[in-house]
N, C-alpha and C positions, 0 to 999 in steps of 0.2 A: 543749705544754700540752694536757691532755685535760679535757673536761667533757661534761655532758649538758644539752642545751637544756631538756628537760622532765623533770627528775629525780624528779618526784612519781610517775611511772610505775614507778620502781624499787621502790617499796613492794610492787608486785605480785610481786616475787621471793619474797615470804614464802609464796606459794602452793606453790612448788617443795618445800621441806622438809615442808610439810603433806601434800602429795600423796604424797611418798616415804614418809612415815610411814604413811599409809593403805595404800599399796601393800605395805609390809612386813607390816602387820597382816593384810592380806587374804591374802598368801602363807602367813603362819603359820597361819591358819584353814584354808586349803586343805590344807596339809600335815597338819593334825590330822584333817581329814576322810578324807584318803587312808589314814592309819594305821588308821582304824576298819575299812576294808575288807580290810586285809591287809598283808603285808610290802611295804615300798616297792620293794625290788628286783624282787619278783614283779609288782608293779603296772606298773613301767616296761617289763617284758617283755610285758605284756599290752597296753600302749599304745605301741608302737614309734615311732609317728609324732609323738608329743607330745614337744616340746623346750622345757623350762623355760628354758634359756639364751636361746633365741630370744625368749621372752616378756620375759625381763629386758632383753635388748638393745633391744627395741622400746620398752619403757618408758623406758629411759635416753635413747633418741633423742627420744622425745616430751617429756621434761622439758628436754632440750637445745633443742628447737625452741621450747618455751614460754619459756625464758630468753632466746633470741635475739629472739623476738617482742616481748618486754617491752623489750629493748634498742633495738629499732627504734622502738618508741613513745616512748622516752625521747630519741631523737635524739642519738646519740653524735657529738661533734665534737672535732677534733684539729687542733693547729698553727694557723698563721696564713696569711693569703693577701692578696696585694696585686693589685688590678685596676686597670689604667690605662684610662681612658675618655677619649674626645675630645669636648669641648663647645665650642660656639661661642656668642658673645654679646658684647654691649657694656655698658658702665656709662653710665647716663644720669642726671644730676642736673637736676632741674627746679625752677627758682626763680620763684615767682609773685609778682608785685607785689600786695599787698592794701591799698595806701593808698586814702584816700577818693576820690581822683581816678579810681580804677578802677571806681567805681560809675556814672560817666558813661555815658549811653546813646547816645552818638553811633555807637556800634557795637551792634547789637542781639543779644541783649536788654540787655546792658551789657558794658563792657570786661572786667570780672571774670568774668562768666558765660561770655562768649565764650571767654575764656582757658581756663576750666575745661573747656569742651566740647572744645577742641582737645587738651588734655592727656589727658583721658579716652579719646578715640579713639585717641590715640598709644599709650597704655598697652595698650589692647586688641590692638595689633599685636605687642606684645612676646611673646616665647616663652621663650628662655634668657637674656634680657637681665635686667640688674638696674636698679632705679630708686631714686632718692633724691628726697624732696620737701622743698623749702625755701620758707618764706613770709617776705616782707620788706616793710618799709615804712620807717620811720625807723631800724629795726634789723632784724636777721634771726634767724630760729630754724629749726632743723632739725625738721620735723614727723615725718619718716620716714627713718631711716638707709638706706643702700644695702641693697636686699633684692630678692628675687624674689617677694615677697608682693604681687601686683598687686591682690588684693582690699582689702588694708589701704590701698594707695596711693590707690585710688579713693574709699575711705571717708574718708580725710583730706582728699582733694581736694574732696569734696562739702561739707565743713564750713568751707572757707576763706571768710573774710569780713574786713572792716576790723577787726573786734574781735579777730582773731587776734593782731595786733600792737598794743600800746597806744601806742607812739611813732609819731606820723605823720611823713610824709616820704617820700622815695624814695632810700634809701641803697643804690645798686647795688653800690658797691665792697664793702660788708660782705656783701651777698648772694653775690657772686662768691667772696669768701674763704671764707665758711662752706660754701658748696656744694662747692667744690674740695677741702676738707678731708675730705669724706665718701668720696672715691674711694679705691680700694685702691692698693697700691703695685705691682701687676702692670704689666709693660711690654709684654705681648703681648696686650693687650685694648683695643679702641677705647673712648675716653672723650669724652662730649659733655655740655656744660652748655647747657641751654635756658633762656634768660632771657626772661621774659614780663613786659613793663612798658610804661607810656607815657612813662617817663623824665622826668616832670615833677618839678620841685623836686629835681633830682639833686644829691647831695653830691659832693665832689671825690674823685678817686682811683679812678674806675671803669676808666679806660683803663689805668692802671698794673696794676690787679688782673687785668684781662683779658690784658695782656702776660705777667704772671707765670704765669697759668693756661696760656697757650699754651706757655711753656717747659716746663711739667710734662706736655706732651702732651695737653692738654685743649682740644678745639674748642668755641668759644662760638657758639651760634646765638641771635640776638636776634629776638624776635617783638614788634614794636612794635604796640600795640593803640590804636586811636583814629583820629581824623581831624585834619587840620590846622585845620579850622574849630572843632572842639571842641564843648563843650556844658556845661551847668550840672551841678552834682553834687547828686543827690538826698539828702535828709537822713532819709528814712525816714518822715517825718510829712506827706508831700505838698509840703513846701517845698524850697527849694534853698539850698545853702551861700551865705553872704553874707560880705563883708568888713567891716572896722570901720565903713566908711561906709555900710553898708546895701546896697551893690550886689551883685548876684548874681555869683558867681565863675564864670568860664568856664575850663575846663581844656582845653589843647590838646596834641596829640601833638608830642613833641620827637624828630623823625626824626634830627636831626643827631647827637645823642648816641648814639642806638641804632646808627646806622651806624658810628660811631667805635669803639664797643665790639666789634661784630662783626668789624671789620677788625683791631683789635688782638688779638682772640682767635682769629684765623685761621679764622673760621667764616663764617656766612651771615646776612645781614640780611633779614628778611621782614616786610612790612607786612600786618597783619591788618585786612581790612575785612569788608564784609558777605558776601562770597563765601566759597567753600571753597578758594580758590587757596592761601592760606597753609598750610592743612592738607596739601594735596597736595605742596607744596614741601618742607615739613618732613619728611614721610614719605619722600619721594624721597632727600633728603640723608642721613637716618638710615640708609636701606638701603644707600647708597653707602659708608658708613663701613666701615672694615676690620674684618672679623669673623674674626680668626685663631682657629685651634683652640687651645683651652687644654688642655694635657695635665694631667689630674688623676689622682693616685694615690688610688684609693678603697680604704681599708684595711678589710679584713674580718678581724675578730678571730679567728674560728674557721671551719674548713672542715668541711662535713657529711661524716659517715663512715657514715651509716645504710644507704647502698646496698650497701656491702661486707657488712654484717651481714645484710641482707635476702638477698643472694646465698647466703650461708652457710646461712641459714634454709631457703631453697628446696632446697639440696642435702641438708640433713638430712632434710627431709620426704620427698624422693624416695627416699632410702635406706631410710627407715622403711617406706615403702609397699612397697618391693621385698622386705622381709623378712617372710616368713609365719611364723605361730606353729608350724605343722606342718612337718615335714620334707618337702622337695620331692624326689621320686625322680628327677626329671629331672637334678638337680644333686647326686645322691648320691655322685658320685665326689669332689666338693669337700667336705673335712672342716672347714668353717668353724665349725660348731656341733656339739656332741655330742648 
């Protein structure tokens, strides 16, 4: 299949018949001028070095060169081409707990903000990897499908807050199920699910969901945010969340559930505290994940052909420059022109 990438330049081909018409008109006027001076045969004998045929050939070559130049500008393309490239990368789904308990400040500045900081730094390390972002509380939603758009990932991450999910609670099972659904079906790429939660008020089914994810080749890394001592939950108006009896509610980290999910998911359990140790451990584990080369066939619809046309243009111009309008006595033995 043949086409031009910039066909608009082909309109310039109109110049060729216009120039040909002008050339013919000019030759006609020149012939009339010669007739005024005398017999054409006698005039040719008086000007033996003049070769009209050479002039005509040079003009034809110039028109051919002009046409080829226009074709080069129009970028002729022909056929199809398949390019196979090697890429490496992993797919990472990040599920962040946005329940009210994540507002607790037993980890500075808060459990949720600390989680967002960890994810943000992790995304900055990605290159050819893909990332998915899931938010969960009593239910789970996919904020960003699996993508290489890290800018959007960080944008959605910055907007995470308890208002993202209207149903409160900590349904880890649904978070795992929704996050794993976003992975591709490729078998030659590393896949990881990073689950960030305090695991409080956990619904049933998280261990079973983690085991199912492991069967699908997905490793689950659990980042437990908070402390065993816990702390109150800020309400945004300076007060703290209270129970029906008026007592301040204290939220505590549930490490047992987090460790159980990580073990069932064949991954790693990391406790997030005030230090950057959790960040370093997570990055180290992600780097250790298998990053097999993914052979991708990049399909190019058309192959450029302007180089061949440009080479032909160069040859035509060289030939045109080598032909003189007057006869060359050095090559008089060669009867190429009359």
